[in-house]
C-alpha positions as CSV (number, residue, x, y, z in Angstrom):
1,X,-104.5,-188.0,-79.4
2,X,-107.0,-186.1,-81.6
3,X,-110.7,-186.8,-80.9
4,X,-112.6,-189.1,-83.2
5,X,-115.6,-187.7,-85.2
6,X,-118.3,-189.1,-87.4
7,X,-119.0,-187.4,-90.8
8,X,-122.0,-188.8,-92.7
9,X,-122.0,-191.9,-90.4
10,X,-118.4,-192.6,-91.4
11,X,-115.7,-192.6,-88.7
12,X,-113.3,-189.7,-89.1
13,X,-110.2,-188.7,-87.2
14,X,-109.1,-185.1,-87.2
15,X,-105.3,-185.2,-87.3
16,X,-104.7,-181.5,-87.8
17,X,-101.3,-180.5,-86.3
18,X,-100.2,-184.2,-85.9
19,X,-96.9,-185.4,-87.5
20,X,-97.2,-186.7,-91.0
21,X,-96.7,-190.5,-91.3
22,X,-93.5,-191.8,-93.0
23,X,-92.2,-188.2,-93.3
24,X,-89.1,-187.4,-91.2
25,X,-88.3,-183.7,-90.7
26,X,-84.8,-184.3,-92.0
27,X,-83.4,-186.9,-94.4
28,X,-80.4,-187.0,-96.7
29,X,-77.8,-189.0,-98.4
30,X,-74.1,-188.6,-99.5
31,X,-71.8,-190.8,-101.4
32,X,-68.4,-191.0,-103.0
33,X,-66.7,-193.2,-105.5
34,X,-63.1,-193.6,-106.7
35,X,-61.7,-195.7,-109.6
36,X,-58.1,-196.2,-110.8
37,X,-56.4,-198.2,-113.5
38,X,-54.3,-201.2,-112.4
39,X,-52.3,-203.7,-114.3
40,X,-52.9,-202.4,-117.9
41,X,-56.5,-203.2,-118.8
42,X,-58.1,-203.6,-115.3
43,X,-59.5,-201.1,-112.9
44,X,-60.0,-201.0,-109.1
45,X,-62.7,-199.0,-107.4
46,X,-64.1,-198.2,-104.0
47,X,-67.3,-196.5,-102.9
48,X,-69.1,-195.4,-99.8
49,X,-72.5,-194.0,-99.2
50,X,-74.4,-192.8,-96.1
51,X,-78.1,-192.2,-95.7
52,X,-79.8,-190.5,-92.7
53,X,-83.4,-190.4,-91.7
54,X,-84.8,-188.5,-88.8
55,X,-87.5,-189.9,-86.5
56,X,-91.0,-190.4,-87.9
57,X,-94.3,-192.2,-87.3
58,X,-94.7,-195.4,-89.3
59,X,-98.5,-195.4,-88.9
60,X,-100.9,-193.1,-90.8
61,X,-103.2,-193.0,-87.7
62,X,-100.8,-191.0,-85.4
63,X,-100.2,-194.0,-83.2
64,X,-97.3,-193.1,-80.9
65,X,-96.3,-196.7,-80.6
66,X,-95.3,-196.7,-84.4
67,X,-92.5,-194.1,-83.8
68,X,-89.3,-195.0,-85.6
69,X,-86.1,-193.4,-84.2
70,X,-83.5,-191.6,-86.4
71,X,-80.9,-193.8,-88.0
72,X,-78.0,-193.9,-90.5
73,X,-77.4,-196.6,-93.1
74,X,-73.8,-197.0,-94.3
75,X,-72.8,-198.9,-97.5
76,X,-69.4,-199.5,-98.9
77,X,-68.0,-201.5,-101.7
78,X,-64.9,-202.6,-103.5
79,X,-64.9,-203.3,-107.3
80,X,-62.3,-205.0,-109.6
81,X,-63.0,-205.4,-113.3
82,X,-61.8,-204.7,-116.9
83,X,-61.3,-201.0,-117.8
84,X,-64.3,-201.1,-120.3
85,X,-66.6,-203.3,-118.1
86,X,-67.2,-205.6,-121.2
87,X,-64.5,-208.2,-121.1
88,X,-64.8,-208.9,-117.4
89,X,-67.9,-207.9,-115.4
90,X,-66.9,-206.1,-112.2
91,X,-66.6,-208.2,-109.1
92,X,-68.2,-206.2,-106.2
93,X,-68.0,-206.9,-102.5
94,X,-69.7,-205.1,-99.6
95,X,-73.0,-203.5,-98.7
96,X,-75.0,-202.3,-95.6
97,X,-72.3,-202.1,-93.0
Protein backbone atom coordinates (compact mmCIF):
# COMPACT_ATOMS: atom_id res chain seq x y z
CA UNK A 1 0.00 0.00 0.00
CA UNK A 2 1.42 3.46 -0.86
CA UNK A 3 2.60 5.58 2.08
CA UNK A 4 0.38 8.40 3.38
CA UNK A 5 1.66 11.97 3.24
CA UNK A 6 0.57 15.38 4.51
CA UNK A 7 0.53 18.35 2.12
CA UNK A 8 -0.37 21.76 3.64
CA UNK A 9 -1.71 19.91 6.70
CA UNK A 10 -4.12 17.92 4.50
CA UNK A 11 -3.80 14.11 4.38
CA UNK A 12 -2.64 12.94 0.96
CA UNK A 13 -2.06 9.47 -0.37
CA UNK A 14 0.36 8.93 -3.25
CA UNK A 15 -1.27 6.33 -5.48
CA UNK A 16 1.27 6.47 -8.30
CA UNK A 17 1.49 3.11 -10.05
CA UNK A 18 -1.67 1.79 -8.37
CA UNK A 19 -4.59 0.44 -10.39
CA UNK A 20 -7.25 3.01 -11.31
CA UNK A 21 -10.55 2.50 -9.50
CA UNK A 22 -13.59 1.34 -11.50
CA UNK A 23 -11.46 0.88 -14.63
CA UNK A 24 -10.90 -2.71 -15.76
CA UNK A 25 -8.04 -3.37 -18.14
CA UNK A 26 -10.48 -5.04 -20.58
CA UNK A 27 -14.21 -4.52 -21.15
CA UNK A 28 -16.45 -5.10 -24.13
CA UNK A 29 -19.88 -5.95 -25.41
CA UNK A 30 -21.41 -7.77 -28.36
CA UNK A 31 -24.99 -8.31 -29.43
CA UNK A 32 -27.17 -9.66 -32.20
CA UNK A 33 -30.81 -9.27 -33.24
CA UNK A 34 -33.00 -11.06 -35.77
CA UNK A 35 -36.56 -10.21 -36.84
CA UNK A 36 -38.88 -11.89 -39.34
CA UNK A 37 -42.43 -11.40 -40.57
CA UNK A 38 -45.01 -13.94 -39.39
CA UNK A 39 -48.71 -14.23 -40.15
CA UNK A 40 -49.16 -11.24 -42.46
CA UNK A 41 -48.89 -8.07 -40.35
CA UNK A 42 -46.94 -9.40 -37.36
CA UNK A 43 -43.27 -9.90 -36.67
CA UNK A 44 -41.24 -12.14 -34.39
CA UNK A 45 -37.77 -11.26 -33.12
CA UNK A 46 -35.02 -12.60 -30.91
CA UNK A 47 -31.94 -10.90 -29.50
CA UNK A 48 -28.91 -11.73 -27.40
CA UNK A 49 -26.22 -9.55 -25.83
CA UNK A 50 -23.08 -10.29 -23.82
CA UNK A 51 -21.04 -7.81 -21.79
CA UNK A 52 -17.62 -8.57 -20.27
CA UNK A 53 -15.71 -6.69 -17.59
CA UNK A 54 -12.24 -7.56 -16.37
CA UNK A 55 -11.32 -7.33 -12.70
CA UNK A 56 -11.07 -3.89 -11.09
CA UNK A 57 -10.95 -2.08 -7.75
CA UNK A 58 -14.30 -0.63 -6.64
CA UNK A 59 -12.63 1.79 -4.18
CA UNK A 60 -10.78 4.95 -5.17
CA UNK A 61 -8.41 4.43 -2.22
CA UNK A 62 -6.60 1.34 -3.59
CA UNK A 63 -8.22 -0.88 -0.96
CA UNK A 64 -7.43 -4.47 -2.00
CA UNK A 65 -10.63 -5.68 -0.26
CA UNK A 66 -12.69 -3.78 -2.86
CA UNK A 67 -11.46 -5.97 -5.73
CA UNK A 68 -14.25 -7.10 -8.09
CA UNK A 69 -13.48 -10.19 -10.15
CA UNK A 70 -14.07 -10.40 -13.90
CA UNK A 71 -17.60 -11.26 -15.03
CA UNK A 72 -19.92 -11.68 -18.02
CA UNK A 73 -23.56 -10.52 -18.16
CA UNK A 74 -25.83 -12.28 -20.68
CA UNK A 75 -29.15 -10.86 -21.88
CA UNK A 76 -31.62 -12.45 -24.27
CA UNK A 77 -35.11 -11.63 -25.39
CA UNK A 78 -38.03 -12.67 -27.55
CA UNK A 79 -40.35 -10.12 -29.15
CA UNK A 80 -43.75 -10.43 -30.88
CA UNK A 81 -45.57 -7.42 -32.28
CA UNK A 82 -47.14 -5.74 -35.31
CA UNK A 83 -44.90 -5.15 -38.30
CA UNK A 84 -45.03 -1.34 -37.83
CA UNK A 85 -44.87 -1.33 -33.96
CA UNK A 86 -47.89 1.04 -33.90
CA UNK A 87 -50.98 -1.16 -33.83
CA UNK A 88 -49.63 -3.58 -31.24
CA UNK A 89 -46.74 -2.66 -28.96
CA UNK A 90 -44.12 -5.40 -28.93
CA UNK A 91 -44.41 -7.97 -26.15
CA UNK A 92 -40.89 -8.66 -24.87
CA UNK A 93 -39.70 -11.46 -22.58
CA UNK A 94 -36.29 -12.16 -21.05
CA UNK A 95 -33.32 -10.24 -19.64
CA UNK A 96 -30.20 -10.89 -17.53
CA UNK A 97 -29.77 -14.64 -17.87
